[in-house]
DRENMARDO-639599 format. One record per residue: x, y, z of N, C-alpha, C in turn; residue number from 1. Coordinates in steps of 0.05 Angstrom, whole numbers. Layout:
residues N
      nx      ny      nz     cax     cay     caz      cx      cy      cz  resi
       X       Y       Z       X       Y       Z       X       Y       Z   NUM
...
END
This chain:
residues 388
      nx      ny      nz     cax     cay     caz      cx      cy      cz  resi
    -320    -719     247    -317    -687     247    -325    -662     264     1
    -307    -644     264    -306    -622     282    -331    -612     273     2
    -344    -604     301    -372    -593     292    -365    -560     293     3
    -373    -543     276    -362    -514     272    -386    -501     290     4
    -384    -492     316    -401    -474     330    -413    -458     313     5
    -384    -444     300    -375    -415     287    -408    -416     272     6
    -418    -439     254    -438    -434     246    -472    -430     248     7
    -467    -449     277    -493    -447     304    -485    -418     303     8
    -470    -404     328    -477    -376     342    -449    -367     326     9
    -447    -349     292    -418    -329     297    -415    -308     313    10
    -437    -307     345    -426    -289     362    -415    -304     389    11
    -416    -326     383    -400    -341     406    -369    -339     414    12
    -361    -329     440    -334    -313     439    -316    -334     450    13
    -323    -354     469    -318    -369     484    -330    -398     486    14
    -317    -417     487    -330    -448     483    -304    -461     497    15
    -315    -487     513    -300    -510     523    -294    -538     495    16
    -279    -541     493    -274    -560     470    -253    -579     479    17
    -253    -601     468    -240    -627     471    -219    -626     438    18
    -196    -635     455    -170    -644     431    -176    -672     418    19
    -175    -673     401    -184    -698     388    -155    -704     373    20
    -133    -690     370    -110    -697     355     -97    -683     343    21
     -68    -692     356     -47    -660     347     -23    -672     340    22
     -11    -655     326       2    -669     295      34    -639     291    23
      46    -650     275      72    -630     271      80    -638     250    24
      84    -614     237     109    -608     211     127    -599     214    25
     144    -599     208     168    -586     205     167    -562     225    26
     168    -558     249     172    -547     276     140    -525     283    27
     120    -522     263     100    -522     261      73    -542     289    28
      53    -533     297      39    -554     308      10    -542     295    29
      -1    -571     310     -30    -563     301     -51    -589     319    30
     -64    -577     322     -93    -583     340    -120    -591     330    31
    -132    -618     323    -156    -614     322    -170    -616     343    32
    -201    -608     346    -215    -614     359    -250    -621     359    33
    -259    -622     387    -289    -633     372    -297    -618     363    34
    -297    -600     368    -311    -564     359    -304    -549     361    35
    -320    -527     346    -295    -499     338    -309    -481     341    36
    -296    -456     358    -315    -435     351    -291    -423     330    37
    -270    -428     313    -257    -418     299    -258    -411     269    38
    -271    -395     261    -269    -398     216    -244    -398     212    39
    -250    -434     191    -225    -433     177    -215    -414     153    40
    -199    -411     153    -193    -395     121    -207    -402      95    41
    -218    -397      86    -231    -393      72    -255    -371      47    42
    -264    -379      30    -272    -365       5    -276    -331       9    43
    -249    -325       4    -232    -299      15    -240    -276      43    44
    -230    -289      53    -229    -288      88    -215    -304     105    45
    -200    -294     117    -177    -310     131    -196    -323     158    46
    -169    -336     169    -173    -350     183    -184    -327     211    47
    -199    -344     239    -202    -330     261    -179    -340     274    48
    -156    -326     303    -147    -322     312    -161    -318     341    49
    -142    -333     361    -150    -323     396    -126    -346     403    50
    -139    -362     424    -130    -382     446    -144    -404     442    51
    -126    -420     446    -133    -461     465    -128    -470     488    52
    -141    -465     508    -126    -460     531     -96    -445     549    53
     -79    -448     535     -57    -424     543     -38    -420     511    54
     -52    -439     494     -42    -443     460     -49    -413     448    55
     -25    -403     428     -39    -373     418     -41    -398     381    56
     -78    -384     376     -78    -394     350     -65    -380     332    57
     -48    -392     314     -35    -373     295     -55    -360     270    58
     -74    -395     263     -77    -394     234     -97    -429     247    59
    -123    -419     216    -135    -443     217    -144    -450     192    60
    -143    -475     179    -151    -485     156    -171    -506     160    61
    -173    -515     136    -193    -544     123    -171    -560     111    62
    -169    -585     120    -164    -596      97    -179    -634      86    63
    -200    -634      64    -221    -647      78    -238    -640      95    64
    -246    -652     105    -270    -655     133    -260    -656     154    65
    -229    -633     163    -216    -635     181    -206    -606     186    66
    -211    -592     210    -206    -566     213    -175    -572     231    67
    -152    -555     219    -129    -571     237    -126    -520     245    68
    -119    -524     266    -112    -497     287     -81    -498     289    69
     -73    -484     282     -38    -490     275     -41    -464     307    70
     -18    -469     327     -12    -466     350      10    -462     354    71
      17    -447     379      48    -439     378      55    -459     402    72
      42    -460     413      55    -494     432      17    -508     436    73
      36    -542     450      15    -554     446      -4    -551     479    74
     -29    -547     490     -36    -546     515     -28    -568     528    75
     -34    -584     554     -23    -596     571     -50    -614     570    76
     -66    -598     574     -92    -613     582    -103    -621     553    77
    -127    -634     556    -145    -654     542    -168    -621     531    78
    -185    -617     557    -208    -607     554    -192    -582     557    79
    -203    -561     535    -183    -530     535    -210    -518     539    80
    -211    -484     547    -231    -465     543    -212    -453     510    81
    -230    -455     492    -233    -437     473    -237    -412     476    82
    -220    -381     469    -218    -361     466    -215    -350     443    83
    -241    -338     425    -234    -327     401    -231    -292     401    84
    -215    -287     382    -205    -257     381    -232    -238     371    85
    -242    -237     384    -274    -227     376    -271    -206     358    86
    -247    -183     360    -233    -160     348    -236    -172     318    87
    -220    -186     322    -212    -197     283    -233    -210     284    88
    -246    -218     288    -276    -234     288    -294    -212     266    89
    -302    -188     289    -315    -176     282    -311    -159     260    90
    -282    -148     258    -265    -141     227    -277    -156     206    91
    -274    -189     203    -279    -202     188    -313    -197     175    92
    -323    -206     196    -356    -192     184    -367    -175     182    93
    -357    -143     182    -354    -116     177    -349    -123     140    94
    -327    -128     143    -307    -126     117    -321    -142      98    95
    -339    -173     109    -349    -189      83    -365    -178      82    96
    -392    -174      98    -414    -172      93    -415    -140      76    97
    -401    -121      89    -395     -98      60    -389    -103      39    98
    -377    -129      37    -366    -127       9    -391    -139     -13    99
    -414    -158       7    -424    -168      -9    -453    -147     -14   100
    -449    -120       4    -476    -106       8    -453     -87     -27   101
    -430     -72     -29    -424     -68     -51    -431     -80     -64   102
    -429    -105     -66    -421    -113    -106    -443    -129    -101   103
    -475    -128     -88    -504    -128     -89    -512     -99     -90   104
    -507     -77     -94    -513     -44    -103    -500     -49    -129   105
    -471     -55    -137    -466     -46    -163    -477     -64    -179   106
    -493     -95    -179    -511    -106    -192    -530     -83    -194   107
    -544     -87    -169    -567     -69    -183    -573     -44    -186   108
    -556     -33    -180    -554      -4    -200    -544      -6    -228   109
    -522      -8    -234    -520     -12    -257    -506     -37    -272   110
    -521     -64    -260    -512     -87    -280    -482     -95    -270   111
    -473     -87    -260    -438    -106    -256    -430    -117    -234   112
    -423    -142    -256    -418    -178    -229    -389    -167    -222   113
    -394    -177    -187    -371    -178    -180    -354    -204    -186   114
    -327    -197    -195    -310    -225    -219    -288    -224    -202   115
    -286    -212    -175    -264    -226    -165    -269    -208    -135   116
    -252    -219    -121    -254    -203     -84    -235    -214     -76   117
    -227    -187     -53    -196    -188     -37    -198    -193     -10   118
    -182    -195       7    -205    -183      37    -169    -178      50   119
    -145    -159      50    -123    -152      62    -126    -149      81   120
    -107    -129     101    -107    -124     120    -110     -96     128   121
    -107     -90     106    -118     -51      98    -144     -53      93   122
    -147     -63      70    -171     -54      56    -181     -73      43   123
    -202     -71      25    -218     -96      19    -216     -83     -24   124
    -213    -105     -37    -210     -98     -66    -245    -113     -80   125
    -258    -108     -87    -279    -119    -112    -275    -111    -138   126
    -270    -129    -158    -274    -122    -190    -290    -120    -198   127
    -302    -109    -220    -322    -109    -228    -322    -111    -254   128
    -346    -120    -269    -341    -125    -304    -351     -98    -323   129
    -331     -69    -315    -330     -52    -332    -309     -44    -335   130
    -293     -39    -359    -271     -28    -355    -273       5    -347   131
    -291      24    -349    -292      46    -332    -306      51    -309   132
    -306      70    -296    -331      73    -276    -328     105    -264   133
    -359     128    -277    -354     153    -266    -352     153    -237   134
    -345     178    -230    -340     183    -199    -364     192    -192   135
    -387     204    -203    -418     209    -196    -421     172    -199   136
    -420     152    -211    -421     136    -205    -407     109    -174   137
    -383     117    -168    -376     111    -141    -384     127    -118   138
    -394     155    -124    -413     161    -105    -445     151    -111   139
    -452     151    -125    -470     137    -124    -474     105    -115   140
    -452      88    -108    -451      70    -102    -452      64     -72   141
    -426      87     -64    -421      82     -30    -458      89     -14   142
    -462     120     -32    -487     121     -19    -509      94      -9   143
    -504      81     -38    -528      58     -26    -518      40     -15   144
    -500      38     -14    -488      24       7    -495      30      37   145
    -493      55      50    -503      52      72    -525      62      81   146
    -539      65      52    -567      71      63    -581      45      66   147
    -561      13      58    -579      -5      70    -562     -12      95   148
    -540      -8      97    -530      -6     131    -548       2     150   149
    -556      34     149    -578      50     152    -606      41     166   150
    -617      35     139    -635      19     147    -631      -5     158   151
    -610     -14     158    -615     -50     177    -628     -68     179   152
    -619     -68     150    -636     -96     143    -624    -122     145   153
    -640    -153     148    -636    -172     155    -614    -188     142   154
    -606    -193     152    -573    -226     134    -589    -240     140   155
    -596    -261     126    -596    -292     127    -579    -306     117   156
    -582    -333     138    -559    -347     130    -580    -371     116   157
    -587    -388     102    -592    -415      96    -572    -434      83   158
    -580    -454      85    -568    -470      76    -588    -497      60   159
    -579    -500      41    -595    -527      22    -564    -546       7   160
    -588    -570       3    -571    -584       2    -564    -596     -23   161
    -581    -575     -46    -569    -576     -77    -570    -552     -92   162
    -555    -539    -111    -558    -523    -127    -584    -529    -144   163
    -603    -553    -142    -637    -536    -151    -650    -526    -124   164
    -649    -532    -104    -656    -523     -92    -641    -488     -80   165
    -620    -483     -80    -611    -461     -87    -619    -441    -111   166
    -622    -454    -136    -637    -428    -153    -678    -429    -151   167
    -680    -424    -119    -700    -417    -113    -699    -384    -108   168
    -662    -381    -100    -657    -362     -92    -646    -341    -104   169
    -658    -317    -109    -643    -289    -133    -611    -300    -126   170
    -608    -318    -125    -566    -320    -128    -549    -307    -145   171
    -528    -286    -146    -517    -268    -173    -503    -288    -183   172
    -496    -301    -159    -465    -332    -180    -478    -356    -168   173
    -476    -371    -182    -495    -403    -178    -451    -421    -158   174
    -451    -434    -138    -425    -443    -136    -431    -473    -146   175
    -405    -480    -139    -399    -499    -160    -395    -524    -144   176
    -405    -525    -109    -412    -540    -105    -440    -556    -106   177
    -452    -581     -98    -477    -586     -98    -478    -602     -83   178
    -472    -594     -51    -486    -604     -34    -483    -580      -4   179
    -486    -588      14    -485    -555      46    -476    -537      21   180
    -490    -513      12    -492    -495       6    -501    -472      23   181
    -485    -458      30    -499    -438      42    -503    -410      38   182
    -521    -395      26    -521    -368      20    -537    -349      35   183
    -517    -321      34    -520    -307      51    -541    -291      27   184
    -571    -281      43    -585    -274      36    -589    -241      51   185
    -579    -217      40    -575    -195      49    -607    -167      27   186
    -629    -179      54    -651    -169      43    -653    -135      18   187
    -664    -137       5    -668    -128      -4    -646    -113     -22   188
    -617    -130     -30    -595    -119     -32    -580    -136     -43   189
    -565    -158     -40    -551    -184     -51    -562    -213     -42   190
    -548    -232     -52    -551    -252     -48    -539    -283     -67   191
    -528    -289     -37    -501    -297     -55    -482    -324     -40   192
    -486    -346     -48    -465    -368     -29    -436    -376     -22   193
    -440    -363       7    -409    -360      20    -415    -374      41   194
    -384    -382      46    -379    -396      74    -378    -381      97   195
    -374    -348      86    -357    -334     110    -379    -328     134   196
    -368    -314     148    -385    -300     184    -390    -278     166   197
    -420    -276     170    -431    -248     168    -445    -241     196   198
    -460    -216     201    -467    -204     226    -492    -213     214   199
    -515    -217     233    -541    -221     235    -569    -190     219   200
    -547    -157     220    -555    -158     213    -533    -131     195   201
    -540    -112     169    -525     -97     163    -528     -69     180   202
    -536     -65     197    -524     -46     212    -489     -46     227   203
    -495     -70     229    -461     -78     246    -445     -74     229   204
    -453     -70     199    -428     -61     189    -417     -33     186   205
    -431     -14     200    -421       4     203    -415      26     188   206
    -400      26     168    -401      40     149    -386      29     124   207
    -383      40      94    -371      22      72    -367      44      69   208
    -339      59      59    -327      86      48    -299      66      24   209
    -315      78       0    -296      75     -22    -268     105     -26   210
    -249      76     -29    -219      95     -25    -223      98     -52   211
    -217      93     -72    -207      95     -95    -210      62    -108   212
    -204      80    -147    -218      54    -157    -191      57    -183   213
    -189      34    -191    -163      35    -218    -174      12    -239   214
    -158      17    -264    -154      -1    -278    -155     -29    -284   215
    -164     -52    -284    -148     -82    -275    -162    -106    -298   216
    -141    -107    -311    -143    -122    -336    -173    -129    -351   217
    -175     -98    -358    -203     -96    -377    -224    -105    -342   218
    -227     -94    -324    -247     -89    -313    -242     -64    -292   219
    -259     -63    -269    -245     -36    -253    -249     -51    -221   220
    -214     -40    -209    -223     -52    -183    -231     -25    -163   221
    -246     -37    -136    -255     -16    -116    -236     -26     -91   222
    -218       5     -91    -211       0     -62    -237       2     -38   223
    -234      -5     -15    -254       8       3    -259      -1      36   224
    -262       0      54    -263       3      83    -287      -1     101   225
    -287     -26     110    -313     -22     127    -310     -24     160   226
    -338     -13     165    -338     -24     199    -312       3     195   227
    -305     -13     237    -284       1     255    -255      17     222   228
    -255      -4     212    -231       6     194    -234      20     172   229
    -259      34     172    -266      59     164    -264      83     174   230
    -263      78     206    -286      89     230    -259     112     233   231
    -229      85     234    -197      93     239    -199     104     228   232
    -204     100     197    -190     120     173    -190     146     175   233
    -225     139     172    -233     164     179    -222     183     204   234
    -212     178     223    -200     178     255    -170     198     249   235
    -155     182     221    -130     186     218    -140     222     199   236
    -156     221     178    -152     225     162    -172     259     171   237
    -190     254     194    -188     282     211    -178     293     219   238
    -155     290     233    -126     290     250    -115     303     230   239
    -107     302     210     -83     298     186    -104     339     180   240
    -127     337     177    -142     362     160    -142     377     191   241
    -142     373     215    -150     391     226    -117     404     240   242
     -99     382     226     -73     395     239     -70     419     210   243
     -73     414     194     -76     433     169     -97     449     177   244
    -112     458     182    -135     475     182    -121     494     201   245
    -106     487     226     -92     500     245     -68     521     231   246
     -50     505     215     -22     514     196     -36     544     182   247
     -60     533     171     -62     549     148     -94     574     164   248
     -95     571     181    -116     581     193    -137     584     174   249
    -147     560     171    -174     558     155    -196     525     166   250
    -221     529     148    -238     512     159    -234     491     139   251
    -248     466     140    -252     450     117    -266     450      92   252
    -281     483      89    -290     499      68    -271     516      55   253
    -249     523      63    -230     541      53    -195     534      49   254
    -194     502      58    -171     497      72    -159     493      40   255
    -176     474      18    -153     477     -10    -159     492     -17   256
    -175     521     -21    -168     544     -28    -142     558     -23   257
    -135     560      15    -111     559      17     -89     546      10   258
     -93     524      10     -73     508       0     -64     515     -27   259
     -80     505     -42     -65     523     -67     -64     546     -65   260
     -62     568     -51     -53     587     -53     -20     589     -47   261
     -27     567     -21       5     575     -10      24     547     -36   262
      10     528     -52      20     521     -79      42     532     -99   263
      10     561     -96      26     575    -117      49     599    -104   264
      50     602     -83      65     620     -66      97     601     -71   265
      93     564     -69     123     559     -75     133     554     -85   266
     113     550    -111     118     561    -145     143     576    -151   267
     129     607    -142     137     629    -137     171     630    -132   268
     169     619    -110     196     620     -91     214     595    -108   269
     205     579    -112     220     563    -128     239     580    -150   270
     216     587    -161     222     605    -193     250     631    -176   271
     243     639    -151     252     663    -159     287     640    -138   272
     288     616    -125     312     616    -122     323     603    -145   273
     309     588    -170     327     583    -190     341     602    -204   274
     329     633    -204     327     650    -213     365     660    -203   275
     360     661    -176     379     666    -158     406     654    -160   276
     402     624    -158     417     611    -177     435     617    -195   277
     419     631    -215     425     619    -247     453     654    -242   278
     429     671    -230     456     683    -230     482     682    -224   279
     489     680    -180     500     657    -172     521     649    -187   280
     516     629    -191     523     605    -213     539     625    -238   281
     537     649    -250     546     665    -267     567     682    -257   282
     551     695    -229     582     702    -219     611     683    -208   283
     603     663    -208     621     638    -198     632     629    -217   284
     617     627    -241     633     622    -268     663     640    -280   285
     643     671    -275     668     693    -275     688     689    -257   286
     682     689    -232     709     681    -212     724     661    -213   287
     716     641    -226     733     609    -235     748     618    -264   288
     741     637    -289     756     638    -302     777     655    -300   289
     771     679    -292     779     695    -276     812     689    -251   290
     810     667    -247     824     662    -228     841     635    -241   291
     825     621    -262     844     597    -271     867     608    -288   292
     882     583    -292     895     589    -310     909     572    -330   293
     901     571    -357     898     568    -367     869     552    -379   294
     870     538    -388     845     514    -406     830     497    -367   295
     853     498    -354     832     484    -326     832     503    -317   296
     799     480    -305     787     508    -281     777     480    -259   297
     786     486    -226     791     463    -212     776     477    -191   298
     754     467    -173     737     487    -154     727     449    -135   299
     732     454    -112     731     443     -90     705     459     -68   300
     676     450     -81     652     470     -56     647     454     -38   301
     647     455     -12     637     442       5     606     459      18   302
     602     471       9     569     493      17     551     476      -5   303
     561     470     -40     538     469     -57     535     443     -58   304
     506     434     -72     500     420     -88     512     410    -113   305
     505     392    -123     515     380    -144     504     385    -165   306
     464     392    -161     454     415    -173     461     433    -184   307
     475     459    -159     482     478    -167     519     472    -183   308
     532     457    -183     553     456    -193     545     455    -229   309
     524     434    -232     518     438    -257     512     472    -273   310
     499     489    -261     498     503    -262     513     523    -278   311
     541     517    -252     566     534    -262     581     518    -283   312
     573     491    -280     590     485    -314     571     488    -338   313
     548     497    -344     532     506    -364     543     539    -366   314
     546     551    -349     556     579    -354     580     577    -362   315
     601     560    -360     632     557    -368     637     545    -391   316
     609     529    -404     623     518    -418     609     549    -445   317
     581     557    -445     581     580    -457     614     604    -455   318
     615     599    -441     640     618    -435     664     619    -464   319
     671     591    -459     690     583    -470     696     546    -471   320
     726     540    -487     728     520    -485     746     515    -460   321
     737     488    -439     762     486    -421     759     455    -403   322
     768     452    -390     774     422    -377     766     433    -348   323
     747     428    -336     727     431    -320     726     408    -294   324
     736     410    -271     741     391    -250     725     406    -229   325
     694     399    -218     687     419    -194     675     391    -175   326
     671     392    -159     670     374    -138     653     389    -106   327
     631     373     -93     616     373     -83     622     371     -53   328
     626     381     -30     631     363      -9     613     355       6   329
     590     372      -7     556     369       7     543     343      -4   330
     549     337     -28     534     319     -39     565     288     -39   331
     579     298     -36     610     285     -45     605     265     -78   332
     604     287     -88     599     286    -121     618     297    -135   333
     622     289    -164     647     304    -161     634     314    -202   334
     639     327    -212     628     338    -236     658     339    -261   335
     662     328    -276     680     329    -302     668     336    -331   336
     683     367    -337     678     370    -370     701     379    -381   337
     699     371    -395     724     374    -429     716     377    -444   338
     711     408    -457     707     409    -485     727     419    -506   339
     760     419    -493     777     430    -506     783     414    -531   340
     783     400    -539     781     385    -561     811     379    -556   341
     835     368    -527     853     361    -528     854     327    -532   342
     837     321    -531     833     295    -536     830     267    -512   343
     836     287    -490     825     270    -466     801     269    -459   344
     794     237    -461     769     226    -458     747     227    -426   345
     738     247    -413     732     248    -390     717     217    -380   346
     687     202    -391     701     183    -379     709     161    -396   347
     739     147    -401     753     137    -406     778     132    -370   348
     776     165    -372     790     173    -350     777     158    -322   349
     755     169    -320     745     157    -310     739     120    -301   350
     733     110    -327     737      79    -320     759      70    -315   351
     781      81    -311     798      77    -316     827      73    -292   352
     805     105    -266     823     109    -244     801     109    -228   353
     771     120    -225     759     119    -201     754     105    -184   354
     753      75    -191     753      56    -176     791      49    -155   355
     802      70    -157     831      77    -142     817      88    -121   356
     800     101    -123     795     123    -100     769     115     -83   357
     759      92     -97     731      70     -85     705     103     -81   358
     713     106    -110     693     118    -126     678     105    -138   359
     647     109    -153     627     101    -173     615     121    -194   360
     625     111    -217     621     135    -237     626     130    -270   361
     618     146    -287     633     139    -306     610     161    -323   362
     625     157    -359     607     183    -371     625     181    -393   363
     617     208    -408     629     207    -442     652     216    -444   364
     657     215    -467     681     232    -474     683     260    -465   365
     668     282    -475     663     300    -467     665     307    -432   366
     633     293    -419     630     297    -381     623     271    -377   367
     636     276    -351     635     246    -332     623     258    -297   368
     611     248    -284     611     248    -259     611     226    -243   369
     623     231    -217     631     213    -195     611     219    -169   370
     609     193    -156     595     189    -130     627     174    -112   371
     623     189     -86     637     173     -67     627     174     -36   372
     624     152     -22     626     142      14     643     170      25   373
     661     174      23     683     190      36     695     220      21   374
     695     237      38     703     263      39     735     261      21   375
     747     250      41     783     242      32     780     232       7   376
     772     211       1     770     201     -29     766     223     -46   377
     744     234     -55     724     248     -63     754     272     -61   378
     768     282     -57     780     296     -48     807     298     -70   379
     818     270     -58     839     258     -73     836     250    -103   380
     804     241    -113     811     235    -140     808     271    -144   381
     791     284    -142     795     309    -148     812     320    -154   382
     846     320    -129     871     326    -140     881     316    -157   383
     875     287    -164     890     270    -182     878     279    -220   384
     850     290    -222     836     300    -247     865     326    -245   385
     862     337    -223     878     371    -229     909     370    -232   386
     909     349    -237     947     345    -239     949     331    -269   387
     933     307    -277     940     294    -300     930     308    -328   388
END
């Protein structure tokens, strides 16, 4: 059985160990050690990584009583120096302990039980057994979590050999196992059975920041970050806010107001642009009618979008009955409309011919649209429609 050095000292970053087993499976390489500083994946916590000699530790897991270390190469020597990726270990400790703190606070403040937990690479989620939660409650949970951190409360790791002994502690959820039960007891905050790695003091968690909540299977899922993850997130957000303050010549107190004013101006500009496009489309439509010969109207625009063509088409259809073929070189799109009642189906014409011009599209009897990868194909199809 591999000696679990990480249980004896969670802060041990290096140790000399002996390789007692090597194996391969589909080109994957695995090592067994007489002792290890690497925590194997379990209890919702990812495994540690690091180095075993000159081999990179990719993943660590348990099968039965054995711990396997997946590595990229087999070290040549048997006695090896193991080096932990401490940054990752500390991150896992901060996230996992932060999850216990948040779960304990949610239970103590509102009676909500933790029904699910996931530690991802970007954030952590906890599912609590309530269908809804208010913003005020979320804010209070976050406040109480950070108060527990600032008070630097003790985090006790206790091992008992039976459920009966475990019942002597205020565990919020009894484990399924009946031996070697590890209990994480955070003073005045939380008490739960857990096999993960945790700091000695809550102060080492640094910070708990709740990001958002969402409804999930009749419960509420809380997304949050702890420690350096939360700190790095704050740095990014502060950088964004600083740039916005410079852009709007504002500060933190006036930024939202300035942004709302800019948004209102943008809406006004969009409405003005829409009105201008409508006026221009009326002018374009009148020009097309004036220049047309009979009921067929055909034009290729290189500088207009397909949305602008739709404006023109709507104006033309209000002016009379036409067979309209308008193309946008800008978007490589074509619009074909026929409200003349001459029996020519736009959708049928597209279905039978557009593929011959490397285009895609379709529609109904009175209207069809198509798109092309190349402008040359668009022009050729446009010319085809103009002469049929």
